[in-house]
N, C-alpha and C positions, 0 to 999 in steps of 0.2 A: 504494500500500500504506500509506504514511504517512497519507494523507488518510483512508482508511478507518479506521485506528487512531484518529486524532484524532476522527472522527465517533463512533466507538464509545465513546470516553472521555467525550465530551459527553453522549451518551445515558445512560451509567451515572451521571454526576454529576447530571444532572437527575432520574433515577429515585431516586437516594439522597435527594434533597431532599423526596420524598414520604413517606419512612419517619419515624415519630415518634422523638423524642429522649426518653430516659428518665433520671431522676435519683432519688437516694435521699435520704430525709429521716427524721427520727425519727417513727415511727408510720406511715410510708409507704415501703415497701421499693422499689417500682418506680412512681414517679410518671410519668405520660405528660405530657411537656411540650408535646407537639404537634409538628407537622412544620415544618421551615424554610420550606416552600412556603406553609403557612398563615400563618406569621409574615410572609412577604413580601407576601401578599395582604391580610391584615387584622391588622396588629399590635395595634390597640386591642382587638379582641375577645379575642385570646390574652392580652394583658396584664390585661384585666379578669378573665378566668378564673383567672390566676395570683394576682391580688390576693385574689380571693374564697377560693381554696384556701389561701392564706397565712394569712388570718384564721382559718380553721378549724383549721389545723395549729398556729398560735401559741396559740390558745385551749386546745387539747388538750395541747400540749407547750410551755409558756412558755419553756423554755431555748432553743428554736430561734430566738426573737426576738433573743437575745443573740449566738448564733453566726452569725446571718444565713444559715443553711442553710435557706432557705425557697424555695418555687417562684418567687416574684417576683425573687429575686436569682440563684439557681442556674440556673433554666431560661432566663432571658434570656441569660446567658453561654453556656450550652451550645448553645442554638439559634442564636445569633449566630455562634458558632464554626463550626458545621456549615455555615451559610449562607456564611460567608467562605471556607471550604475549597472549597465547591462553586463559588463564583465564580472563585477562583484556578485551580482545575482546568480550568474552561471556558476561561478566558483562555489558559492554557498549551496546551490542545488546539487552540484557534483559531490560535495561533502555529505549532503543528506543522503544521496544515493549510496555512497560508500559506507556510511554509517548503517544504513538499513541492511545492506548486504552483510556487513560485519555482525550485526545483531542476529540476523537470520542464521548465519553460519555458526555463531556461538550457541544459539538455542537448539538448532536442529542438525548441525553438521552441514557439510557443503551440499550433499545430495540427501534430501529427506526421503527415506523409503521406510514406511511403517512395517513392512513385512520382513525386514532384515533384523 
C-alpha cells in the first residue's frame, strides 16, 4: 500500500513539472515562464526567451529594470523553485517506497509463501 502511494506521488510530481509557471510583471499580468521540465531539458532556450521578453518589458516599462521584476530574474527563481520541490518530493517518495519494501521484507521475508 505504501509503495503504491509512493509511486502515485512520483507520478503526480512528474506531471506537475509539465505545467507552466506563471509570474506577474508591470504590463504583463500573467507571464508564462515555461515549465520546469522545459527548463530541465533546455535551459538556454528558456533563458534566451526570458532575456528577449525582459528587453521588451524594460523598454515599455523602464521602472521594472530598477525593481528587477523582470522575466529573467523572477521566472528563473520560480521555475527553479518548482523544479527543486519536484525533486525533493520524488526523493521522499522513493524513500517511502524503500521503507515499505524494507518493512515488508522484515515482516514476511523477501518472498511470502504461506505454504512453506
